[in-house]
C-alpha positions as CSV (number, residue, x, y, z in Angstrom):
1,X,-9.1,2.6,-1.3
2,X,-5.5,3.6,-0.9
3,X,-2.4,2.4,0.8
4,X,-2.6,3.0,4.5
5,X,0.4,1.1,5.8
6,X,-1.5,-1.6,7.6
7,X,-3.8,1.0,9.1
8,X,-7.4,0.9,8.3
9,X,-8.6,3.8,10.4
10,X,-9.0,6.1,7.3
11,X,-11.3,3.5,5.8
12,X,-13.4,3.5,9.0
13,X,-14.7,6.9,8.0
14,X,-16.5,5.2,5.2
15,X,-18.1,2.8,7.6
16,X,-19.3,5.7,9.8
17,X,-20.7,7.4,6.8
18,X,-22.5,4.2,5.9
19,X,-24.2,4.2,9.3
20,X,-25.2,7.8,9.0
21,X,-26.5,7.1,5.5
22,X,-28.6,4.2,6.8
23,X,-30.2,6.4,9.4
24,X,-30.9,9.0,6.7
25,X,-32.4,6.4,4.4
26,X,-34.7,5.1,7.2
27,X,-35.7,8.7,8.0
28,X,-37.2,8.9,4.5
29,X,-39.2,5.7,4.7
30,X,-39.2,2.0,5.5
31,X,-40.4,0.4,2.3
32,X,-38.6,-2.5,0.6
33,X,-36.4,-0.2,-1.6
34,X,-35.2,1.7,1.5
35,X,-34.3,-1.6,3.2
36,X,-32.3,-2.7,0.1
37,X,-30.5,0.6,0.0
38,X,-29.7,0.5,3.7
39,X,-28.4,-3.1,3.4
40,X,-26.2,-2.1,0.5
41,X,-24.8,0.8,2.4
42,X,-24.0,-1.4,5.4
43,X,-22.4,-4.1,3.2
44,X,-20.1,-1.5,1.6
45,X,-19.4,0.0,5.0
46,X,-18.4,-3.4,6.3
47,X,-16.3,-4.6,3.3
48,X,-14.4,-1.4,2.8
49,X,-12.1,-1.5,5.8
50,X,-11.4,-5.2,5.2
51,X,-10.6,-4.7,1.6
52,X,-8.4,-1.7,2.3
53,X,-6.4,-3.7,4.8
54,X,-6.1,-6.8,2.5
55,X,-5.0,-4.8,-0.6
56,X,-2.7,-2.5,1.3
57,X,-0.9,-5.5,2.8
58,X,-0.6,-7.2,-0.6
59,X,0.6,-4.0,-2.2
60,X,3.2,-3.4,0.5
61,X,4.4,-7.0,0.1
62,X,4.9,-6.5,-3.6
63,X,6.6,-3.2,-3.0
64,X,9.0,-4.9,-0.5
65,X,9.7,-7.6,-3.0
66,X,10.5,-5.1,-5.7
67,X,12.7,-3.1,-3.4
68,X,14.6,-6.2,-2.3
69,X,15.1,-7.4,-5.9
70,X,16.4,-3.9,-6.8
71,X,18.8,-4.0,-3.8
72,X,20.0,-7.5,-4.8
73,X,20.7,-6.3,-8.4
74,X,22.5,-3.3,-7.1
75,X,24.7,-5.4,-4.8
76,X,25.4,-7.9,-7.6
77,X,26.5,-5.1,-10.0
78,X,28.7,-3.7,-7.2
79,X,30.3,-7.1,-6.6
80,X,30.9,-7.6,-10.4
81,X,32.5,-4.2,-10.5
82,X,34.8,-5.0,-7.6
83,X,35.8,-8.3,-9.1
84,X,36.7,-6.5,-12.4
85,X,38.8,-4.0,-10.5
86,X,40.6,-6.8,-8.6
87,X,41.4,-8.7,-11.9
88,X,42.8,-5.5,-13.4
89,X,45.3,-5.2,-10.5
């Protein structure tokens, strides 16, 4: 799961693969083990786009906060430097 800028379409490929995997599993057989494997594939295929979206939004929020804090520090340093120059005059 990577950062996809609020876009979960790249993670939907995993869901499509899970559906294909389920059909492949059922083509091999329908015993209890195959049903468990198919259910696991469907669960991961369902959760992956949601988790990608959730964590990419959280990571973007953290990145924005860090960028904002860095900008505030830069502006504060700039203001201090300007005040020092005004005092020297």
